[in-house]
N, C-alpha and C positions, 0 to 999 in steps of 0.2 A: 509571736512571730509565725508566719505562715510562708512556706516556700513550695514552689513547684520546681521540682528536680528533674531534669532530663538528662539520659546518658546520650551524648551526641558525639558525631565524627568530627565536627567543626562548628564553630559559632562566631558570630560578630554582632556588633552593634554600631549602628551609624547615626551620627547626629549632624544635621545641615550638611549632608554629603560626604561627611569625613568620618571614616572609621575610628572609633575612639577605644575600642576594645575588641580583641579577636584572638582565636587560637585555631590551629589546624591539628588534626589527631584527636584521639579519644579523650574526652573529657566531660565535664558537667556543665550544663547551662542551668543556673538558679534565678527564678524570678521570686523577689523577696518582698513580703508585705509585712507592715509593722502596725500593731494596734495599740491602744491607748495604756494597756497594763504592761506592756513590754520594757525590758530594761536590759543593761549590759549582761546580767546572768542569762537571759534568754538567748541573746545574741552569741554568748560563748558556747552555751550547750548546743544550740542550733548548728553552729559552725562544726562543732566536734562531731555531732551526729551525722551530718551530711558528708563530711570528709572520710569517715569510717564505714559508711553504708556499703555493703557488699553488692553493688549494682552494676559494677563494671563486668566485662566478659570473664568467664571462668571463676565467678563468684569472688572477684578481688574488689577492693575499694580504690577510690581515687588517691587515698594514702598509700596504698600498696603500689600503685603504679606511678606516683608522683604526676598524677593527671591535672591539667589545668582546668581552672574554673573561671566561667564568666558569670559576674552577678549583676543584675538588672533590678532595680527598684520597681515595684509594681503595687502601688496602693489600691488597685482594683481587686486585689486577692481578698479584700475585706468588703466587698461589695454585698449589700442586703438586697435580694431580688424577691422577697417573699410577697411584697404587695406591689400591685401595678405593674407597669412596663418600663418604669424609670429606675434604675439602680440607686439605692441610697449608699452614700459613702461615710456614714456617721461612725462606722466601726474602725476606719482607717484613721491612724495618728496623724495629726498635722506634721508639715514639713519640719518645723522646729524640733518636733520630737523624733520623728522617724529618720531624718537625714543623719544625725549623730549615730543613731543604732544601726543604719545601713552601713555607715562607714566602719564602725566598730565590728560588725559582722565580717566584712572584708578583711578587717586587720586580724581579727581572731583566726580566720582561715590562713592568712599569711603566716601567722605565728605558728601555726600546725604544720607548715612547710608548703602550703599549696602556692603555686604561681596563679595570682588572681588578676583577672582582667575586669573591668567594670564599664558599666554605662555611666552617664551623667545624670545625677540626681534631678528629678524634676523636668528634665528635657523631653521633648518629643523624639523619641527614638524608633529606629527600624531595627528589629532584631531578626537576625537570620540564623537558622541552625540547620544541620543535618541530623535528624533523629537517628539513633543506633538502637535497633531492636523492633520496635520501640520500647523503651523503658521511660516512663514518666511516673513521678511519685508526688503525692502532696504530703509535706511533713509540717505538722502544726505544734508548736511547743505547748499549747493549751491541751490537745489531745493527748500528748505524751504524758503530761502532768496528770490528766484525769485517769490515765490507765495505771499509774504508779511507776511508770517507767521513766528512768532519768534520760532527758533528751541526749545526753552526751554518751550513752551506752547502747 
């Protein structure tokens, strides 16, 4: 799983002119991509990692603050742009695989105590946010595994 995590002052996602998820105040915007090898273990450990990252002001985590999290599915995080000008999406898991893992990720965040808002999986979404810092990180479970670091720590 791959996530782009931004510390934000506010965030919202709109589908067909209707706000379907939002929060005001400091929190995290998470764009989440799923690849073929991902499963519930990756979803659980990535949720724990993001929830406890000390990227909020004063080196605090979202968990420390009880900060809200907006999660938006983003298959394009697995685009391959090495050849030509047209991205390849072959590394992104199909919806039948990625949607349940997206839902599991959101559920695991909720189990950890996060107030989770979300987009609508597979919808054409307009995402708005006010970046804070700016602080934006890419967190990838494959990279964490290769480094010998447990994603949840």
